[in-house]
N, CA, C, O and the ligand as a Tripos MOL2 file, in Angstrom:
@<TRIPOS>MOLECULE
protein
  233   231    59     0     0
PROTEIN
NO_CHARGES

@<TRIPOS>ATOM
      1 N           0.5610   -6.1540  -18.7120 N.3       1 MET1
      2 CA          0.9400   -5.7910  -17.3480 C.3       1 MET1
      3 C           0.0620   -4.6400  -16.8620 C.2       1 MET1
      4 O          -0.1840   -3.6710  -17.5810 O.2       1 MET1
      5 N          -0.3960   -4.7750  -15.6400 N.am      2 VAL2
      6 CA         -1.2890   -3.7740  -15.0650 C.3       2 VAL2
      7 C          -0.4800   -2.7720  -14.2470 C.2       2 VAL2
      8 O           0.4000   -3.1460  -13.4720 O.2       2 VAL2
      9 N          -0.7920   -1.5140  -14.4320 N.am      3 GLU3
     10 CA         -0.1300   -0.4710  -13.6500 C.3       3 GLU3
     11 C          -0.7420   -0.4080  -12.2580 C.2       3 GLU3
     12 O          -1.9640   -0.3560  -12.1170 O.2       3 GLU3
     13 N           0.0820   -0.4110  -11.2520 N.am      4 ASP4
     14 CA         -0.4180   -0.2380   -9.8970 C.3       4 ASP4
     15 C          -0.5220    1.2460   -9.5910 C.2       4 ASP4
     16 O           0.2950    2.0360  -10.0660 O.2       4 ASP4
     17 N          -1.5150    1.6340   -8.8050 N.am      5 PRO5
     18 CA         -1.7310    3.0540   -8.5130 C.3       5 PRO5
     19 C          -0.7240    3.5890   -7.4960 C.2       5 PRO5
     20 O          -0.0640    2.8250   -6.7920 O.2       5 PRO5
     21 N          -0.6220    4.8950   -7.4360 N.am      6 THR6
     22 CA          0.1950    5.5650   -6.4310 C.3       6 THR6
     23 C          -0.7140    6.0710   -5.3200 C.2       6 THR6
     24 O          -1.7560    6.6740   -5.5790 O.2       6 THR6
     25 N          -0.3110    5.8200   -4.0910 N.am      7 VAL7
     26 CA         -1.1070    6.2720   -2.9450 C.3       7 VAL7
     27 C          -0.2170    7.0690   -1.9940 C.2       7 VAL7
     28 O           0.9860    6.8290   -1.8960 O.2       7 VAL7
     29 N          -0.8320    8.0160   -1.3020 N.am      8 ILE8
     30 CA         -0.1060    8.8100   -0.3110 C.3       8 ILE8
     31 C          -0.0690    8.0410    0.9980 C.2       8 ILE8
     32 O          -1.1070    7.6330    1.5190 O.2       8 ILE8
     33 N           1.1330    7.8450    1.5250 N.am      9 ALA9
     34 CA          1.3110    7.1180    2.7790 C.3       9 ALA9
     35 C           1.5010    8.1020    3.9290 C.2       9 ALA9
     36 O           2.1850    9.1170    3.7910 O.2       9 ALA9
     37 N           0.8870    7.7850    5.0580 N.am     10 ARG10
     38 CA          1.0150    8.6110    6.2490 C.3      10 ARG10
     39 C           1.9440    7.9050    7.2320 C.2      10 ARG10
     40 O           1.8150    6.7030    7.4640 O.2      10 ARG10
     41 N           2.8620    8.6410    7.7950 N.am     11 ARG11
     42 CA          3.8160    8.0580    8.7300 C.3      11 ARG11
     43 C           3.1770    7.9400   10.1120 C.2      11 ARG11
     44 O           2.6660    8.9200   10.6560 O.2      11 ARG11
     45 N           3.2100    6.7280   10.6760 N.am     12 GLU12
     46 CA          2.7370    6.5030   12.0470 C.3      12 GLU12
     47 C           3.8090    5.7140   12.7670 C.2      12 GLU12
     48 O           3.8950    4.4930   12.6290 O.2      12 GLU12
     49 N           4.6250    6.4160   13.5370 N.am     13 GLY13
     50 CA          5.7140    5.7350   14.2320 C.3      13 GLY13
     51 C           6.6650    5.1030   13.2420 C.2      13 GLY13
     52 O           7.2490    5.7920   12.4060 O.2      13 GLY13
     53 N           6.8240    3.8070   13.3310 N.am     14 ASP14
     54 CA          7.7320    3.0960   12.4370 C.3      14 ASP14
     55 C           7.0240    2.5260   11.2250 C.2      14 ASP14
     56 O           7.6070    1.7490   10.4690 O.2      14 ASP14
     57 N           5.7590    2.9100   11.0350 N.am     15 ASP15
     58 CA          4.9860    2.3690    9.9310 C.3      15 ASP15
     59 C           4.5910    3.4560    8.9390 C.2      15 ASP15
     60 O           4.4880    4.6330    9.2860 O.2      15 ASP15
     61 N           4.3720    3.0360    7.7030 N.am     16 LEU16
     62 CA          3.7220    3.8690    6.6970 C.3      16 LEU16
     63 C           2.3230    3.2940    6.5060 C.2      16 LEU16
     64 O           2.1640    2.1150    6.1910 O.2      16 LEU16
     65 N           1.3150    4.1360    6.7000 N.am     17 VAL17
     66 CA         -0.0720    3.6840    6.6690 C.3      17 VAL17
     67 C          -0.7550    4.2320    5.4290 C.2      17 VAL17
     68 O          -0.6500    5.4180    5.1160 O.2      17 VAL17
     69 N          -1.4590    3.3460    4.7240 N.am     18 VAL18
     70 CA         -2.1770    3.7640    3.5150 C.3      18 VAL18
     71 C          -3.6020    3.2240    3.5600 C.2      18 VAL18
     72 O          -3.8780    2.1910    4.1700 O.2      18 VAL18
     73 N          -4.4950    3.9500    2.9020 N.am     19 ILE19
     74 CA         -5.8130    3.3960    2.6100 C.3      19 ILE19
     75 C          -5.6740    2.7050    1.2610 C.2      19 ILE19
     76 O          -5.3960    3.3420    0.2450 O.2      19 ILE19
     77 N          -5.8700    1.4110    1.2700 N.am     20 CYS20
     78 CA         -5.6080    0.6020    0.0850 C.3      20 CYS20
     79 C          -6.5750    0.9430   -1.0520 C.2      20 CYS20
     80 O          -7.7890    0.9440   -0.8520 O.2      20 CYS20
     81 N          -6.0430    1.2310   -2.2440 N.am     21 PRO21
     82 CA         -6.9140    1.5420   -3.3780 C.3      21 PRO21
     83 C          -7.6090    0.3030   -3.9400 C.2      21 PRO21
     84 O          -8.5390    0.4200   -4.7390 O.2      21 PRO21
     85 N          -7.1700   -0.8580   -3.5350 N.am     22 HIS22
     86 CA         -7.7680   -2.0900   -4.0540 C.3      22 HIS22
     87 C          -8.9410   -2.5420   -3.1980 C.2      22 HIS22
     88 O          -9.9930   -2.9020   -3.7250 O.2      22 HIS22
     89 N          -8.7640   -2.5250   -1.8690 N.am     23 CYS23
     90 CA         -9.8130   -3.0640   -0.9880 C.3      23 CYS23
     91 C         -10.4180   -2.0050   -0.0760 C.2      23 CYS23
     92 O         -11.4360   -2.2630    0.5660 O.2      23 CYS23
     93 N          -9.8160   -0.8170   -0.0040 N.am     24 GLY24
     94 CA        -10.3860    0.2490    0.8090 C.3      24 GLY24
     95 C         -10.0450    0.1640    2.2770 C.2      24 GLY24
     96 O         -10.4790    1.0100    3.0590 O.2      24 GLY24
     97 N          -9.2740   -0.8430    2.6720 N.am     25 GLU25
     98 CA         -8.9020   -0.9790    4.0700 C.3      25 GLU25
     99 C          -7.5250   -0.3710    4.3160 C.2      25 GLU25
    100 O          -6.7810   -0.0610    3.3850 O.2      25 GLU25
    101 N          -7.2110   -0.2100    5.6060 N.am     26 LYS26
    102 CA         -5.9320    0.3800    5.9780 C.3      26 LYS26
    103 C          -4.8590   -0.6980    6.0450 C.2      26 LYS26
    104 O          -5.0570   -1.7380    6.6720 O.2      26 LYS26
    105 N          -3.7310   -0.4520    5.4040 N.am     27 HIS27
    106 CA         -2.6060   -1.3810    5.4830 C.3      27 HIS27
    107 C          -1.3920   -0.6520    6.0340 C.2      27 HIS27
    108 O          -1.2110    0.5430    5.8020 O.2      27 HIS27
    109 N          -0.5630   -1.3890    6.7660 N.am     28 ARG28
    110 CA          0.6600   -0.8260    7.3240 C.3      28 ARG28
    111 C           1.8710   -1.4940    6.6860 C.2      28 ARG28
    112 O           1.8810   -2.7010    6.4440 O.2      28 ARG28
    113 N           2.8780   -0.6950    6.4220 N.am     29 HIS29
    114 CA          4.1470   -1.2160    5.9130 C.3      29 HIS29
    115 C           5.2570   -0.6290    6.7690 C.2      29 HIS29
    116 O           5.1620    0.5160    7.2120 O.2      29 HIS29
    117 N           6.2890   -1.3880    7.0010 N.am     30 GLY30
    118 CA          7.4060   -0.8700    7.7630 C.3      30 GLY30
    119 C           8.0500    0.3060    7.0470 C.2      30 GLY30
    120 O           8.3370    0.2420    5.8510 O.2      30 GLY30
    121 N           8.2760    1.3910    7.8030 N.am     31 ALA31
    122 CA          8.8450    2.5850    7.1810 C.3      31 ALA31
    123 C          10.3180    2.3900    6.8310 C.2      31 ALA31
    124 O          10.8890    3.1740    6.0730 O.2      31 ALA31
    125 N          10.9280    1.3490    7.3820 N.am     32 GLY32
    126 CA         12.3460    1.1200    7.1270 C.3      32 GLY32
    127 C          12.6540    0.8790    5.6630 C.2      32 GLY32
    128 O          13.7600    1.1500    5.1960 O.2      32 GLY32
    129 N          11.6520    0.3610    4.9330 N.am     33 GLY33
    130 CA         11.8490    0.1050    3.5160 C.3      33 GLY33
    131 C          11.6830    1.3440    2.6620 C.2      33 GLY33
    132 O          11.9460    1.3200    1.4600 O.2      33 GLY33
    133 N          11.2420    2.4410    3.2920 N.am     34 GLY34
    134 CA         11.0760    3.6770    2.5540 C.3      34 GLY34
    135 C           9.8520    3.6400    1.6550 C.2      34 GLY34
    136 O           9.0000    2.7570    1.7540 O.2      34 GLY34
    137 N           9.7970    4.6350    0.7720 N.am     35 TYR35
    138 CA          8.6780    4.7170   -0.1620 C.3      35 TYR35
    139 C           9.0060    3.8780   -1.3910 C.2      35 TYR35
    140 O          10.1310    3.4050   -1.5500 O.2      35 TYR35
    141 N           8.0260    3.7020   -2.2450 N.am     36 GLY36
    142 CA          8.2330    2.8830   -3.4250 C.3      36 GLY36
    143 C           7.1460    1.8290   -3.5240 C.2      36 GLY36
    144 O           6.1150    1.9260   -2.8580 O.2      36 GLY36
    145 N           7.3750    0.8300   -4.3470 N.am     37 HIS37
    146 CA          6.3310   -0.1590   -4.5980 C.3      37 HIS37
    147 C           6.2170   -1.1700   -3.4630 C.2      37 HIS37
    148 O           7.2210   -1.6700   -2.9550 O.2      37 HIS37
    149 N           4.9800   -1.4610   -3.0740 N.am     38 ARG38
    150 CA          4.7000   -2.5000   -2.0820 C.3      38 ARG38
    151 C           3.5680   -3.3830   -2.5960 C.2      38 ARG38
    152 O           2.6980   -2.9470   -3.3500 O.2      38 ARG38
    153 N           3.6120   -4.6340   -2.1630 N.am     39 ILE39
    154 CA          2.5050   -5.5400   -2.4400 C.3      39 ILE39
    155 C           1.4250   -5.3040   -1.3860 C.2      39 ILE39
    156 O           1.7240   -5.2330   -0.1940 O.2      39 ILE39
    157 N           0.1850   -5.1830   -1.8160 N.am     40 ALA40
    158 CA         -0.9150   -4.9120   -0.8940 C.3      40 ALA40
    159 C          -1.1640   -6.1010    0.0270 C.2      40 ALA40
    160 O          -1.0530   -7.2550   -0.3880 O.2      40 ALA40
    161 N          -1.5010   -5.8060    1.2850 N.am     41 HIS41
    162 CA         -1.8160   -6.8510    2.2580 C.3      41 HIS41
    163 C          -3.3200   -7.0250    2.3420 C.2      41 HIS41
    164 O          -3.8900   -6.9720    3.4320 O.2      41 HIS41
    165 N          -3.9490   -7.2250    1.2380 N.am     42 CYS42
    166 CA         -5.4060   -7.3320    1.2410 C.3      42 CYS42
    167 C          -5.8380   -8.6740    1.8170 C.2      42 CYS42
    168 O          -5.1730   -9.6950    1.6440 O.2      42 CYS42
    169 N          -6.9710   -8.6350    2.5040 N.am     43 SER43
    170 CA         -7.4610   -9.8510    3.1290 C.3      43 SER43
    171 C          -8.3320  -10.6490    2.1770 C.2      43 SER43
    172 O          -8.9640  -11.6200    2.5920 O.2      43 SER43
    173 N          -8.3780  -10.2650    0.9180 N.am     44 GLY44
    174 CA         -9.1350  -11.0350   -0.0550 C.3      44 GLY44
    175 C         -10.2880  -10.2400   -0.6220 C.2      44 GLY44
    176 O         -10.1390   -9.0570   -0.9280 O.2      44 GLY44
    177 N         -11.4230  -10.8690   -0.7630 N.am     45 ARG45
    178 CA        -12.6210  -10.2100   -1.2830 C.3      45 ARG45
    179 C         -12.3640   -9.5590   -2.6410 C.2      45 ARG45
    180 O         -12.6880   -8.3900   -2.8490 O.2      45 ARG45
    181 N         -11.7940  -10.3060   -3.5360 N.am     46 GLY46
    182 CA        -11.7620   -9.8590   -4.9190 C.3      46 GLY46
    183 C         -10.5310   -9.1090   -5.3590 C.2      46 GLY46
    184 O         -10.3900   -8.8000   -6.5430 O.2      46 GLY46
    185 N          -9.6270   -8.8040   -4.4320 N.am     47 THR47
    186 CA         -8.4110   -8.1230   -4.8530 C.3      47 THR47
    187 C          -7.4720   -9.1340   -5.4950 C.2      47 THR47
    188 O          -7.1490  -10.1440   -4.8700 O.2      47 THR47
    189 N          -7.0290   -8.8960   -6.7130 N.am     48 PRO48
    190 CA         -6.1570   -9.8570   -7.3940 C.3      48 PRO48
    191 C          -4.8480  -10.0590   -6.6340 C.2      48 PRO48
    192 O          -4.2630   -9.1010   -6.1300 O.2      48 PRO48
    193 N          -4.4010  -11.2840   -6.5560 N.am     49 ALA49
    194 CA         -3.1480  -11.5800   -5.8670 C.3      49 ALA49
    195 C          -1.9870  -10.8790   -6.5510 C.2      49 ALA49
    196 O          -1.9280  -10.7810   -7.7770 O.2      49 ALA49
    197 N          -1.0820  -10.4020   -5.7440 N.am     50 GLY50
    198 CA          0.1220   -9.7920   -6.2860 C.3      50 GLY50
    199 C          -0.0260   -8.3270   -6.6400 C.2      50 GLY50
    200 O           0.9470   -7.6810   -7.0310 O.2      50 GLY50
    201 N          -1.2330   -7.7940   -6.5080 N.am     51 ARG51
    202 CA         -1.4110   -6.3770   -6.8010 C.3      51 ARG51
    203 C          -0.8490   -5.5430   -5.6660 C.2      51 ARG51
    204 O          -0.7910   -5.9830   -4.5180 O.2      51 ARG51
    205 N          -0.4400   -4.3450   -6.0030 N.am     52 GLY52
    206 CA          0.1190   -3.4730   -4.9840 C.3      52 GLY52
    207 C          -0.1020   -2.0320   -5.3410 C.2      52 GLY52
    208 O          -1.0810   -1.6730   -5.9960 O.2      52 GLY52
    209 N           0.8360   -1.2010   -4.8940 N.am     53 TYR53
    210 CA          0.7440    0.2350   -5.1490 C.3      53 TYR53
    211 C           2.1020    0.8490   -4.8700 C.2      53 TYR53
    212 O           2.9820    0.2270   -4.2750 O.2      53 TYR53
    213 N           2.2440    2.0660   -5.3100 N.am     54 PHE54
    214 CA          3.4690    2.8210   -5.0490 C.3      54 PHE54
    215 C           3.1810    3.7990   -3.9180 C.2      54 PHE54
    216 O           2.2560    4.6070   -4.0040 O.2      54 PHE54
    217 N           3.9720    3.7220   -2.8680 N.am     55 LEU55
    218 CA          3.8220    4.6540   -1.7550 C.3      55 LEU55
    219 C           4.5310    5.9570   -2.0870 C.2      55 LEU55
    220 O           5.6510    5.9610   -2.5970 O.2      55 LEU55
    221 N           3.8570    7.0660   -1.7890 N.am     56 THR56
    222 CA          4.4880    8.3550   -1.9750 C.3      56 THR56
    223 C           4.2710    9.2040   -0.7260 C.2      56 THR56
    224 O           3.3170    8.9940    0.0240 O.2      56 THR56
    225 N           5.1530   10.1480   -0.5170 N.am     57 GLU57
    226 CA          5.0880   10.9930    0.6690 C.3      57 GLU57
    227 C           3.9880   12.0330    0.5090 C.2      57 GLU57
    228 O           3.7650   12.5560   -0.5830 O.2      57 GLU57
    229 N           3.3010   12.3270    1.6120 N.am     58 ALA58
    230 CA          2.2200   13.3320    1.5590 C.3      58 ALA58
    231 C           2.7930   14.7160    1.2830 C.2      58 ALA58
    232 O           2.0430   15.6900    1.2020 O.2      58 ALA58
    233 ZN         -5.9280   -3.8840    0.3300 Zn       59 ZN59
@<TRIPOS>BOND
     1     1     2 1
     2     2     3 1
     3     3     4 2
     4     3     5 am
     5     5     6 1
     6     6     7 1
     7     7     8 2
     8     7     9 am
     9     9    10 1
    10    10    11 1
    11    11    12 2
    12    11    13 am
    13    13    14 1
    14    14    15 1
    15    15    16 2
    16    15    17 am
    17    17    18 1
    18    18    19 1
    19    19    20 2
    20    19    21 am
    21    21    22 1
    22    22    23 1
    23    23    24 2
    24    23    25 am
    25    25    26 1
    26    26    27 1
    27    27    28 2
    28    27    29 am
    29    29    30 1
    30    30    31 1
    31    31    32 2
    32    31    33 am
    33    33    34 1
    34    34    35 1
    35    35    36 2
    36    35    37 am
    37    37    38 1
    38    38    39 1
    39    39    40 2
    40    39    41 am
    41    41    42 1
    42    42    43 1
    43    43    44 2
    44    43    45 am
    45    45    46 1
    46    46    47 1
    47    47    48 2
    48    47    49 am
    49    49    50 1
    50    50    51 1
    51    51    52 2
    52    51    53 am
    53    53    54 1
    54    54    55 1
    55    55    56 2
    56    55    57 am
    57    57    58 1
    58    58    59 1
    59    59    60 2
    60    59    61 am
    61    61    62 1
    62    62    63 1
    63    63    64 2
    64    63    65 am
    65    65    66 1
    66    66    67 1
    67    67    68 2
    68    67    69 am
    69    69    70 1
    70    70    71 1
    71    71    72 2
    72    71    73 am
    73    73    74 1
    74    74    75 1
    75    75    76 2
    76    75    77 am
    77    77    78 1
    78    78    79 1
    79    79    80 2
    80    79    81 am
    81    81    82 1
    82    82    83 1
    83    83    84 2
    84    83    85 am
    85    85    86 1
    86    86    87 1
    87    87    88 2
    88    87    89 am
    89    89    90 1
    90    90    91 1
    91    91    92 2
    92    91    93 am
    93    93    94 1
    94    94    95 1
    95    95    96 2
    96    95    97 am
    97    97    98 1
    98    98    99 1
    99    99   100 2
   100    99   101 am
   101   101   102 1
   102   102   103 1
   103   103   104 2
   104   103   105 am
   105   105   106 1
   106   106   107 1
   107   107   108 2
   108   107   109 am
   109   109   110 1
   110   110   111 1
   111   111   112 2
   112   111   113 am
   113   113   114 1
   114   114   115 1
   115   115   116 2
   116   115   117 am
   117   117   118 1
   118   118   119 1
   119   119   120 2
   120   119   121 am
   121   121   122 1
   122   122   123 1
   123   123   124 2
   124   123   125 am
   125   125   126 1
   126   126   127 1
   127   127   128 2
   128   127   129 am
   129   129   130 1
   130   130   131 1
   131   131   132 2
   132   131   133 am
   133   133   134 1
   134   134   135 1
   135   135   136 2
   136   135   137 am
   137   137   138 1
   138   138   139 1
   139   139   140 2
   140   139   141 am
   141   141   142 1
   142   142   143 1
   143   143   144 2
   144   143   145 am
   145   145   146 1
   146   146   147 1
   147   147   148 2
   148   147   149 am
   149   149   150 1
   150   150   151 1
   151   151   152 2
   152   151   153 am
   153   153   154 1
   154   154   155 1
   155   155   156 2
   156   155   157 am
   157   157   158 1
   158   158   159 1
   159   159   160 2
   160   159   161 am
   161   161   162 1
   162   162   163 1
   163   163   164 2
   164   163   165 am
   165   165   166 1
   166   166   167 1
   167   167   168 2
   168   167   169 am
   169   169   170 1
   170   170   171 1
   171   171   172 2
   172   171   173 am
   173   173   174 1
   174   174   175 1
   175   175   176 2
   176   175   177 am
   177   177   178 1
   178   178   179 1
   179   179   180 2
   180   179   181 am
   181   181   182 1
   182   182   183 1
   183   183   184 2
   184   183   185 am
   185   185   186 1
   186   186   187 1
   187   187   188 2
   188   187   189 am
   189   189   190 1
   190   190   191 1
   191   191   192 2
   192   191   193 am
   193   193   194 1
   194   194   195 1
   195   195   196 2
   196   195   197 am
   197   197   198 1
   198   198   199 1
   199   199   200 2
   200   199   201 am
   201   201   202 1
   202   202   203 1
   203   203   204 2
   204   203   205 am
   205   205   206 1
   206   206   207 1
   207   207   208 2
   208   207   209 am
   209   209   210 1
   210   210   211 1
   211   211   212 2
   212   211   213 am
   213   213   214 1
   214   214   215 1
   215   215   216 2
   216   215   217 am
   217   217   218 1
   218   218   219 1
   219   219   220 2
   220   219   221 am
   221   221   222 1
   222   222   223 1
   223   223   224 2
   224   223   225 am
   225   225   226 1
   226   226   227 1
   227   227   228 2
   228   227   229 am
   229   229   230 1
   230   230   231 1
   231   231   232 2
@<TRIPOS>SUBSTRUCTURE
     1 MET1         2 RESIDUE 1 A MET
     2 VAL2         6 RESIDUE 1 A VAL
     3 GLU3        10 RESIDUE 1 A GLU
     4 ASP4        14 RESIDUE 1 A ASP
     5 PRO5        18 RESIDUE 1 A PRO
     6 THR6        22 RESIDUE 1 A THR
     7 VAL7        26 RESIDUE 1 A VAL
     8 ILE8        30 RESIDUE 1 A ILE
     9 ALA9        34 RESIDUE 1 A ALA
    10 ARG10       38 RESIDUE 1 A ARG
    11 ARG11       42 RESIDUE 1 A ARG
    12 GLU12       46 RESIDUE 1 A GLU
    13 GLY13       50 RESIDUE 1 A GLY
    14 ASP14       54 RESIDUE 1 A ASP
    15 ASP15       58 RESIDUE 1 A ASP
    16 LEU16       62 RESIDUE 1 A LEU
    17 VAL17       66 RESIDUE 1 A VAL
    18 VAL18       70 RESIDUE 1 A VAL
    19 ILE19       74 RESIDUE 1 A ILE
    20 CYS20       78 RESIDUE 1 A CYS
    21 PRO21       82 RESIDUE 1 A PRO
    22 HIS22       86 RESIDUE 1 A HIS
    23 CYS23       90 RESIDUE 1 A CYS
    24 GLY24       94 RESIDUE 1 A GLY
    25 GLU25       98 RESIDUE 1 A GLU
    26 LYS26      102 RESIDUE 1 A LYS
    27 HIS27      106 RESIDUE 1 A HIS
    28 ARG28      110 RESIDUE 1 A ARG
    29 HIS29      114 RESIDUE 1 A HIS
    30 GLY30      118 RESIDUE 1 A GLY
    31 ALA31      122 RESIDUE 1 A ALA
    32 GLY32      126 RESIDUE 1 A GLY
    33 GLY33      130 RESIDUE 1 A GLY
    34 GLY34      134 RESIDUE 1 A GLY
    35 TYR35      138 RESIDUE 1 A TYR
    36 GLY36      142 RESIDUE 1 A GLY
    37 HIS37      146 RESIDUE 1 A HIS
    38 ARG38      150 RESIDUE 1 A ARG
    39 ILE39      154 RESIDUE 1 A ILE
    40 ALA40      158 RESIDUE 1 A ALA
    41 HIS41      162 RESIDUE 1 A HIS
    42 CYS42      166 RESIDUE 1 A CYS
    43 SER43      170 RESIDUE 1 A SER
    44 GLY44      174 RESIDUE 1 A GLY
    45 ARG45      178 RESIDUE 1 A ARG
    46 GLY46      182 RESIDUE 1 A GLY
    47 THR47      186 RESIDUE 1 A THR
    48 PRO48      190 RESIDUE 1 A PRO
    49 ALA49      194 RESIDUE 1 A ALA
    50 GLY50      198 RESIDUE 1 A GLY
    51 ARG51      202 RESIDUE 1 A ARG
    52 GLY52      206 RESIDUE 1 A GLY
    53 TYR53      210 RESIDUE 1 A TYR
    54 PHE54      214 RESIDUE 1 A PHE
    55 LEU55      218 RESIDUE 1 A LEU
    56 THR56      222 RESIDUE 1 A THR
    57 GLU57      226 RESIDUE 1 A GLU
    58 ALA58      230 RESIDUE 1 A ALA
    59 ZN59       233 GROUP 0 **** ****
């Protein structure tokens, strides 16, 4: 099992915004779910399916 990294999420309105450690792009997650593990919304280009990260507060 691969450990997913922890990233600092920035609050933007109703979203938590992160720079993805897998693909380097910006992903948004609904802030309603709070912090914790999320599956990355990568558009492909080599990021393994199902990989994610743990959101943490700045
Ligand atoms: Zn990504």
